[in-house]
N, C-alpha and C positions, 0 to 999 in steps of 0.2 A: 772240660767234663764230657765224656763220651755221651752221645746220644742214644737212647734207649731205642733199639731198632724196632721192637714191638710197637711203642706208642708212635714212633716216628712214620712207620710204614702205614700203620692203621690210619693214622690222621692224614696222612698225604693221599692215601688211595681213596678214601671218603670224599676228599676235596676234588681230586683231579682225575680219578679213575686209575690212571697209571702213574708211575713214578720213575725217574731217573736221577740217581744220586751218585757222587763219588765214593769210593771206598771209605775215605777217612770220616765220613759221616755216618757210616752203618753203626759204629760204636757197638760191635758185638763182641765182647770180650769174653776170654775162656771162662767157662762156668756160669757167666752172667745171664746167658739167653737159653731158655729151655724150649724155644720154638724149634719144631720138627716140621719141616715142609713134606708134603706129600712127594712133590717133585722138585729137585734142585738141577737146573739146567746150566752147565759150565760151558760158555763159549756163545757169544752173541752173533754168530754167523747166521747166514739165511736159515739153515736148519734150526739153530738154536732159537731164533725168533719164532719160527713157526711151532717148534715143540712147546715152548712156553706158552704162546697164545693158546694152543690147542689144549694144553693142561688146564689153563684157566678157564676157558670156555666149557671144559669138562666139569668144573666145579672143584677142581683141586687147588690146594694152597701151593704157589709155585714161587720161585725166585729165579731170575736170569741174571748170571754173573759174567761179565765180559771182562778179560784180563787187560785189555787196551782202552783207549779213549774212542775207539771206533766201533760202531754198531752197524751190523748188516753184511760183515764179511766182503766178498768180492762183488756181490750184488749192488751195493752202495759204494763200492770203492774203485769203480771204473769200468767193470765188465758190463757195459750196457748192451753189447752185442750177444745175446743169449744163444748158447749152444744148445739146440733143441734135438736134432735127430728127427723123430716122427712127432709131430705137434700133438696128435690125438692120444699120446701116452700120458700127457701131463693132465692131472686131474686134482680134486681135492682143494686143499687149501693153496697149494702151489699154483693151480690154474687160477684161483681166486685172486692171488697177488697180481697176476698178469692181467686179469681182467680189471682189476682197480687202476693198473697203470693205463689201460686203454680208456677207461672212463675218465681219468684225469686229462687225458689230451683230448677229450671232446671239447673242453672249454677253448674257444677261440682266443680268449685273452692270454693264454700261456704261450701262444706262438708268436714270440717277439722277433724272431729273425727268419722265420719263414712260415709258409701255410702248411696244413696238414697235406694238402694235394702235393706241394713241392717236396715235403718230406717222402712221401709215398713214391714219387718218382725217382728218388735217390736209393731206396732200401729195398732189400729182398726178404727181410725179417718179418714183413707184415702183409697179409692177404685181407683183402676187404671182408672176407666171411670168416676171419679168424676170430675165436672169442677173446683171446688175449692180445696184448701187445709186447713184444718181445725185444724191442729196442727202445731205450729210455735213456734219460739224463740221470746222473747218479743221485742229485739231491731230490729228485722226484721218488726214486725207490727208497731213499731214507725217510722220506715224508709218508709214504704208504705203510712202511714198517712201524713208524711212530704211531700213526693212527691206529693200526691193528693192535699194538701193545697197550695203548691207552684204553681202546674200547673193551679189552679184556681185563684191564686192571692189573697188568703184569708189573711188579717192582722189578727194576733193572738197576743193578749195581755195577758201575763202571770202574775200570782200572783197579780191579782187585784180582791179584795174581796168585794162583795156586802155588804153594811151595813145592818147587821141583825136586823133591826126594820123598822118601817114604814118610816123612812126618807131615807131608801135606794131604795125606789120607789116612783116616782112622778106620779100621775095620773091626768087626767082630766075626771071627770065623772068616767065611767068604763073602760077607755082607759089608759094604760100606756104611759106615754111620755118620762120619763128618768129613766135610771138605775144610781144610785149614789154609788161610791165605797168609801172604807175606805181611799184610797189614794186621794180622793177628785175629781177623774175623774167622768164626766158625760156623759152617753151614751144615746143619743136621738135617737129613732126610731119610725118606723111606725108600725112594727111587731116585736114581741119578742118571742124567742124560749127559755124556761127553759129547758136545757139538763143536768142539774145536777142529781146525784143519789139522793140527799136530798130533791129536790123540794124547794130550798131556794127562788128563785125569785118568783115562784107561791105563796108561803106562805106570803111574804112580800108584794105582790100585793093584799092580802086580799081574796084570792081564799080558798075556803074550802077544807079541807083534813082530812085524818084519819091517826092515828098512832096505830100500835098493830093489835089485831085480832078482827073481828066483830064477833058477834053471828052468830050461824048458822041461826037464826030466822030472822035477818036482811033482808037477801036476799033469804031465803028459800034454803040455801046451805046444804051440808052435811059434808064437810071437814073443816069448818071454826071453830074458836073459840078454846078453850082448847080441845086437843084430848088425854085424858088418855088411852083410848082403842086401838086407831088405829096408835099411834106412834110406828112403828114395826121395823125400822131400826136404828142403832147407839145408841143402849140402852144397859144398863148392862144386861147381860144374866145370870149372877151369883150374889148372894147376896154380897154386899159390905157395911160395916158400914160406915155411913156418919159423925159420931161424932169424935171430937178431940181426946177424950178418948173414945175408942171402949166401946160401951154399955152404955154411959153415956150421955144422952142428955143435961144435965146441963152443960156439958163442951163446949157446943156450936158445930155448924156444921163446917166441913173442909172448906177450901176456895173453892168457886166454887158452894157450896151447899147452898140453902136457906130453912129455917124452916118455911116458910109462907104456907098458904093453897094454893095448886096448882090451885085450882078452880074446876068446874065440867064440864064435856064433854059438848061442844057446846056453852058455854057462852064465852061473849067477855072479853078480858083483855087488859092491855097496853103494854104487853110484846112484843119484836121484836126478830125475828129469829137471830140466832148467826152470827157474822162476823169472818173472818179470813183473814190472807194473803194467797195468793197461790204462794208458793216458787219455784223459779227455781234452781234446784239442778244438780249436774252432778257427774258421777263417774269417770270422766278423770283427773287424777291427776294433770297434768299441768295446768288445767284450773279450779281447785277446790281451793276454800277457806274453811279452817276447821271451823267446828261448834264449836264455843267458848262458853264458860260459860259467861253469861251476868252479868254484875256488879249488885250487889243487889240480886242475885239469892237466892230464898227461896224455900228448898226443900218441905216445908209443902204444897206449892201450888200444888204439884204433889203427895201428899199422897194418895189420892183417886186412882190415877193410880197405885201406888205401891201395894195398897191393891187388887186392881182389878187383878194384876199379880200374887197375892197370891192365887188366885181362879184357876180355870181350863184354864183361858185366858191366851194366850201365843203369840198373833199376833202382827205385827207391825201396829200401828194404823194410817195408812195413806193410801190415793189412790196415787200411784206413776205411773203417765200418761207419757209415753214415748213422748219426744218432739225431734226435729231434733238436730244432733250433740251431742247426748248422754246426752241430757238434760231432765229435767222432769218438770211437773206441779203438785206440791204436794197439795192434798186437804184432806179434813176431812174424817175420816172413824172410825167407832165403837163408843164406849160409852165416851172414854176420848181422844181426839185428837186435832186437830188444831183449831176447833171452841172454842172460849172463851165465853162459855154459860152463859148468864145472865149479861154480863158486858157492854152491849150497850143499855140498855133501855132508857137512857137519850140522847143518841147521836142524833136523828133526830131533836129535837128542841133545842139542846144545842148551846150556843155561841162558838165562834171559840176556846177560851181558853179551855173550857170544852171538846170540840171535840178533842183538841189537846191532853189532859190529857188521854181521852178514847183511841185514836189511840196509844199513847205510851204505855199504859198498855196492849193492845193487842199484840204489838211488843215485849214487854218484857215477856209476857206470852209464846208467841210462840217460842222465841229464847231459852227460858229457857226449854220448852218441847223438842226442838231439842237436846239440849245438854243432857238432862235426857236421853233421848231414845238412845243416842249414848254412853252415858258413865256412868250412875248411876248403882251401884252394886246391887240395887233391881230390875233392869229391866232384863228380861232374857237374857242370854248370846247370843242366836240366834238373839234376836231383836237387841242387842247392836252391833253385828258383822254387820248385814244388814245395819242399820242406819249409822254407822261409815264409811261405804265405800263412802258416798255421802258427797259432800260439796257444798257451794254456789257457782254457776257459776261466775268465775272472770270477764268474759266478758259481764254480764249483771248488769244493774242498777249501773253503774261504778260512778255515782256521789252521790250513797246512800249507800254506803259500801256493795254492792251487794245484798242489801235487797229491797224487792219490795216497790215502793213508794205509791202505792194505796192499802189502806185497802179495802176488798171486803165489800162494803156496799150492802148487799144482799136486804135490804128493809129498808125504812125510811118512809117519808111521801108518802101517796098515795092520789093524788087528788080525790075530789068528784065532777065530771064534768057533763056534759050534759048526759052522759051515763055511767053506772058502769058496767065493765066487771065482770062476776061471773062464778062461776063454771059450771053454765048452758050453758054459751057460750062455755067453754073449752070442754065440753062433746057434744057440738053440739045438745043439748036439745032445744036450739033456735040459730037461725043463724042471725046475723045483716045483714041489706041490704045496709051498708055504709063501706064495708071493705076497709082498707088501708094497709093490710098486713095479714100474717098469722102466727099463733103460732103453736107449736106441741110438745113442751118438756112436760116433766112430770109436773103436778102440785106438785111443790116440795118446801117444807119448811124443813129447817134445824131446829134443836132443838131449843127450846125456852127458856126452864127453866130446871134445875136440882133440884129436891126436895127431900124430906124424905117421903116414903111411909108409908102407915098405918102399915106395918109390921117392920118399922125402918130401911129400906134400901135406898141407894142412887138410884135415878132413873131419866132418861131424858124424857122430854116430848116435843112435838112439831114437831118432824121429820115426814113428810109425803111424799110418792113418789107414786102417782097415775097417771097412763098415760092416756092421753085423747084418746089414740088409733087412732091417726090420727090428720090432721091439723083442726084448726078453724079459723074463721075470726075475726079480731080485728077491732072494730068500730072506725070510724073517730071521733064520739062525745066522746070517751074515751081520746082523745088527747086535748080536748077543754074545758074550764071552763064554768060554768054556764053563760048565757048571762047578767045576772044582776050583775056579778061579775068583769068580765073581758072580752073584746071583741077583743083584739089584742094580745093574748098570746096562744101559743101551747106548749104542755108538753109531749115530746115523752119517757120520763124515768119514772118519778113519775106519771104514767099514772093513770086514773081514773079506779080502779080495786079493787076488794075485796082481802083480803090477800091471798086466796087459789088460786084464779085466776092470781094474781100477780106472784106468785110462778112458773107459767108456762111462762107468758109473759116475766119475767125480764132476758132473755138471751141476750148476746152481739149481736148476729146476728139480733134479733127481734129490739133491740133498734136501730141498724143501719137503718134497713128498716123503722122504724117509724120516725127516723130522717129525712130520704128522704121524706117520706109522709108529715111531718109537714111543710118542706120547700116547697113543691109542693103546698100545701094548702095556705101557706103565699103568694107565688106567684100569685096564682088565686085571693085571696082576695086583694091584691095590685092592680092588673090588673082592677079589678071591683070596686075598691075603697069601698069595703064592709068590714063588721065585720067577723071574722074567723066562727062564728056560721052560716053565711048566704052563705058560700062557696057552689057553685052548686056542688053537689055531682056526677052527670054524667059527668061533665067536668073534675073533679078531678080523676075520675076512669079512663077516657080516657088517661088523662095525665100519670098516673101511669103505666097503662099497656103498653103505649107506650115507657116508661122508663125501662119496663122489670120486674115491680113488679108483685109478684104473689098474687092474691086477692080472687080466688074462691075455693071452696071446694066441691069435688065430693061426694054427699051425698049418692050415690049408693056404691061407694067404701068405704067411711067412714060414716056409718050411726051414728045415735045418740048413746051415750054410757052412759046410765043412771048407777048409782052404782048398783052392783049386790046384794046389801043387801036390796033394795026396790022393 
């Protein structure tokens, strides 16, 4: 017999403050539950956690729904090397999270495999005078989020997936009334926040969005669309034959290489920047799980890498960033690395079964790559010696075989909302007057495709790393849909932004501060009984500043930064 959600939640919250339960225990059957939440947050990413906690602290009834069994997104899923840009742009609850991280590591007892000073000698992510700490172990981030949710009394429902068609969202006019899940649970709300990386709730609500890269012409940008000339990092610097039989195009291309036209510079395409897992490794033997050869390993998948090693290239193709307790955050580096280029194009709009297939393919590729680098005889000895020193940290992701539970969805759908953030905003060539947070990281796109050049060599395209040279303001209107599409939805992750500007916005600290801003706007909209498009910005600005958010850019210190080629 289904458990009545109202009684179950009330009882559990009274006892424990917060609550985490699986979807099948919610017991919210159609027509049986008249609960209407002030705020329904879909997506337990970093933005979703912060938005839900903020709503609860504001006195609102709120529920946080996570479609998977993992809470915290990338922040708890292996991305311990925080991409910051200008540290002083991080404020509010985002900064509070990193303060809590730093406070946690003040306890000498948690330093099992090194000391604070030894870690400080290995990292560039922490200054002695920093307020926060921006390198951390995944389980520590998860514990901090758990504490925040429990303190605020936020009920969290896990593994409850939105139906990915129009029946997943019920609307009256242009207002969402109910979110419906595959479990048959129905969540009614006054305001909804889509905090998924994929923008699933937004899309099912009929809000406009874009997948892929816009043309430069669409928003008069410089770094959007196909970038054959400006893809300058993580490319092949020596000629590598891309064909199964070297020199024979009729034999077909090697795995991971396509033989289609890559397009022309500046034109739009459907392709999506590459995904990968951020691996938590360690070189402490007693805490290390060896790198194993995955079942179904196919060495041809790595033939391109072997051929690259037959040129002058002889590096370890990873970024190995030091985390506390002799752990790492492993990221992509060089031409053939952690990014599974070209294998995610269908992910943003796929159903759950197809997404699972894509996720599993990425996991198999990356596990095979790690074994290859550590063991394969065609890999240089110095590379094998270095990689084989490392293993998966046995005390991380213990319910997932020490493998990260979250694939790095760097980009999926992007809303086309009331305002579209573009390269001009990142470069401060225009500055919005309704700031709800600051970005400052590089306009950063990982590679998008691997193709055959006119000379018959393999090459990557799409990687861009251009600094905005300082902070820039993010518009409130980039968090809200067009008025005629939906009036009670806020979107802090799949924000309204062009591909290249999203490449800067998409950092976890920024998602957290936008989650807070979205919740604050929801609170004001509820107070005034108005649509999110009519929230009074001066009131929102005052609220965010009172809560410690950073909103303003000093244009004397950080003037506009147009491209140096115009």
